[in-house]
N, C-alpha and C positions, 0 to 999 in steps of 0.2 A: 426591360433590360435582358439582353440575351447573354447567356453564359456559355462559353465554349466547353465542349465535351473533353473530359480529361482521362488520362490513363496514368497509372502509378509508374514512377521511375523504378528501376531495379533497387536503388537505395531505399526507397519507401517500402518496397516489398520485403526487403531483408529486415529492415528495422521493425516493420509492423509484425513480422513473424517472430523476431527475437523478443520484442516487448510482449507479444501475445503469450509466448512460452513462459516468460518471467512472471507475468500476471497470473497465469494458470498455476505455476509453482506456488505462488502465494495464496492460492485458494480462490481466486476469482476466475471468471470465464475468460477463455482465450480471446474471444471476440472483443471483450472490453479493452484489452491491450491493443488489439489490432486497430479498432476504431479510434481510440484515443491517439495512437501514434500517427495515424493518417491525418487527423485533425491538427496535431501538434506540428507536423512537418508541412502542413498546407499554408501557402501564403495568404489564403482567404478562407473565410468560413465555408462550410460545406452543408448541403441539405442532406436529409435522410436518403433521398433518392440518389444523390451523388455518391454517398457512402455505400449504398446498396450496389451500385454499378461498379465502383472502384474495387470493392472487396468481394464482389460476387456472393453477396449474402441475401437472404430473403428479407422482404419488407418487415416481417414480424421480428426477425432476429435483430435488425438494425434498430427498430423501434424500442424493443426491450433493452438492448444494449445502451442506447442513448438515455433511456430512463434511469437505468442503474448508474451510469456515469454521471448524470446530472445529480442524482441523489448523493453520490459521494463528493460532489463539488469539483469534479475534474473536467467537466464539460459544461458549457453554458449556452443558452440560446442567445443569438444575436439577431438584430433586426437589420435588414438590408432594404434601403429605400427602393420602392418600386416592385418589390417581391412580395408575393402573398404567402409563400411557404416559409417554414421555419428553417433557420440556418444555425449551425453549431460551430463553436470554437473551443479549443482545448485550453485548460489552465496551463499556463506556460511557466509559472513559478513552481518549479519542481519541489522545492522544500515545503511550500505551503500544502501541496498535494499529499506528499508523503506524511507530513505531520498529522494531517487530518485522518488519514487511514490509521496511523499509529494510535491516535487518541481514541478513535471510535472502535478499534478492533483489538489491537494488541494490549492496550491498557485495560480494557474490560477483561480480557483473559487473564492477565497478571493479577488483577484484583480478585477475580474468582478463585484463582489458585491460592492466593494468600488467605482468603476467607476459609477455603476448604482445609488448608493445612492447620490454621488456627482452631478450627472446629474439632479436628481429630486428636490434637495433642492432649487435651484434658482427659479424654477417654483412655489414652495410652498411659497417662500418669496413674490413673486408677488401676490399670492392669499391671503396672509395675509393682503394686502392693499385693498381688495375688499370691496364694499359698504355693501354687505349683511353680517350681523353679524354671521350667521350660517356658511357661507363659510369661514370667517376669523377664527372662532373658530376651524373648522375642519382642515384648513390649518395649524393653529398654533399647534394643537395636532399632526398632521402628521409630521410637521417639527421637533418638539421636539423628537418624537419617532424615526424618521428616523435618526436624528442626533445621538441618542444613538446607533442605529444599526451601523452607520458609525464609531463611536468611537470603538465599539466592533470589527468590521471588521479590523480597523487599528491596534488594539491591537493584534488581531489574526495574522495579517501580520507580526508585529514585533516579536511576539513569534515564528512564523514559520521561519522567517529569522534567529533568534537566534538559533533555533533548527537545521536548515540546515547548519549554519556556523560551527557547531560542527561536521557535517558530513564530512567536509574536513579533519578532523583529524579522526583517528581510535578510535571511542568511545567505541568499544567492551571492552577494558580493564577496562574502567571506569564503564561500565554497570556491568561487572562481579564482580568488586570490590564492587559496591553498592549492588548487589544482594547477594554477599557473606557476606557482613557486615550485611545485613538484616537477613539472615538465621542464622548467628552466634548469633545475639542478641535475637532471638526467643527461648523460653524455649523448651527443648527437650520434645517430647510427650512420654507418657508411654504406 
């Protein structure tokens, strides 16, 4: 099977750059966003060699990026009859992809924050009993403020749990409906 050589359209270059910057902002490598977006916009699966040529990346960079994206579950290997090399396709259910990252990364950070806040509060309770009024005042202030942080972290955990529970369902139709309803309610521009 012969595959024709491709080049990226300007729309693909723009989107891959934007997604790369967004992904980098969230703490991932820029190439992860670039590779995923090229696969997401591609009408057919791409090989590592295709991605290397399209994005002008080294073979090692493409290999590492595909491994990371596969580990996060946002890219998967696909088999193409008659081909010996591996091909890759992007996860196209955006909600599933985002919820996995939230579950594996943000939720862990929120739980770690809750645990840390809960650990320091008893120590501050003891310091509030100190004979020195400055120590008591400082401990009281910190206890109050850390208690607020703890409440916020617990709220964040509940919101994230609620958000992730919807990921068990396919939220894409709801998102499309809401976005469609929003665009229909906006006046047409002239």
